[in-house]
C-alpha positions as CSV (number, residue, x, y, z in Angstrom):
1,M,-0.3,0.0,0.0
2,F,3.2,2.4,0.9
3,E,4.3,2.3,-2.6
4,L,0.6,2.4,-4.6
5,L,0.6,5.5,-2.5
6,R,3.6,6.4,-3.0
7,K,3.5,6.0,-6.8
8,A,0.2,7.5,-6.6
9,V,1.8,10.8,-5.4
10,V,5.1,10.3,-8.3
11,L,2.4,10.2,-10.8
12,G,0.4,13.3,-9.3
13,L,-2.8,10.9,-9.2
14,G,-4.7,12.3,-6.6
15,A,-2.5,14.6,-4.9
16,I,-4.7,17.6,-5.7
17,D,-7.4,15.8,-4.8
18,L,-6.4,15.0,-1.7
19,S,-7.0,17.5,1.3
20,E,-4.0,17.1,4.0
21,K,-6.5,15.8,6.3
22,K,-7.2,13.0,4.2
23,I,-3.7,12.3,2.9
24,K,-3.0,12.1,7.1
25,E,-5.7,9.6,8.2
26,L,-3.7,7.8,4.8
27,V,-0.8,7.8,6.5
28,N,-2.1,7.4,9.9
29,D,-3.8,4.2,9.4
30,L,-0.8,2.7,7.4
31,V,1.4,3.5,10.7
32,K,-1.1,1.4,12.4
33,R,-1.3,-1.0,10.3
34,G,2.7,-1.5,10.8
35,E,3.4,-0.9,7.0
36,I,5.7,2.0,7.8
37,K,7.4,3.2,10.3
38,K,5.9,6.7,12.0
39,S,9.5,8.4,10.5
40,E,8.0,6.8,7.5
41,G,5.0,9.0,7.6
42,A,6.1,12.3,8.6
43,K,8.0,12.2,5.6
44,L,5.2,11.0,2.8
45,I,3.4,13.1,4.5
46,D,5.5,16.2,3.7
47,E,6.3,14.8,0.5
48,V,2.3,14.2,-0.8
49,L,1.7,17.9,0.4
50,K,4.9,19.0,-2.0
51,K,3.7,17.4,-4.7
52,A,0.5,18.7,-4.5
53,E,0.6,21.7,-4.3
54,K,3.3,22.1,-7.0
55,S,0.5,20.0,-8.7
56,K,-2.0,22.6,-7.5
57,T,0.7,26.3,-9.0
58,E,1.4,24.6,-12.1
59,I,-2.8,24.3,-12.7
60,E,-3.5,27.6,-12.0
61,K,-1.1,28.4,-14.2
62,K,-2.3,26.8,-17.0
63,I,-5.2,28.4,-16.3
64,Q,-4.9,31.5,-15.9
65,E,-2.7,31.1,-19.3
66,G,-5.6,29.3,-20.9
67,I,-8.0,32.6,-19.9
68,R,-5.2,34.7,-21.4
69,T,-5.0,33.2,-24.5
70,A,-9.0,32.7,-24.7
71,L,-9.0,36.4,-23.7
72,Q,-6.4,37.8,-27.0
73,K,-8.4,35.8,-28.9
74,V,-11.8,37.0,-28.2
75,D,-10.0,40.9,-28.7
76,I,-10.7,42.1,-25.4
77,V,-8.7,44.8,-24.3
78,Q,-6.3,45.0,-21.4
79,K,-6.8,47.4,-18.2
80,K,-3.1,47.9,-17.7
81,D,-3.7,48.1,-22.1
82,L,-6.3,51.6,-21.4
83,D,-5.0,52.7,-19.1
84,A,-1.7,53.6,-20.9
85,K,-4.6,54.4,-24.3
86,I,-5.9,56.9,-21.8
87,K,-2.5,58.5,-20.4
88,N,-1.8,58.9,-23.8
89,L,-5.0,60.6,-25.2
90,E,-4.7,63.2,-21.9
91,K,-0.9,63.8,-22.6
92,K,-2.2,64.6,-26.5
93,L,-5.3,66.1,-25.0
94,E,-2.5,68.6,-22.8
95,Q,-0.1,69.0,-26.4
96,L,-3.1,71.0,-28.0
97,K,-4.2,73.0,-25.3
98,K,-1.5,74.3,-25.2
99,K,-1.4,74.2,-29.2
100,V,-4.7,76.3,-29.0
101,E,-3.3,79.0,-26.8
102,K,-0.3,79.6,-28.3
103,E,-2.3,80.8,-30.8
């Protein structure tokens, strides 16, 4: 069972779906049944949680990239781009005002 759990984590299976509480329950069960030592259990919990966090971060990045790509395809202007265009127009407006005042 210990090796099966380790392989599942290595492959990324279940690392995302398992909550910290559930992971601890599974590992504590393995310790109680004598399949792994308590020290191995602590190490396994740490390993599973780190891999789960890494998987979560990678998935979040992929989702963000997907959203960004989708927004680019539908040609939606991002706020930062719109703000830059507004600043540019305000600057040009000021230049025109100064030009008109001089005339």
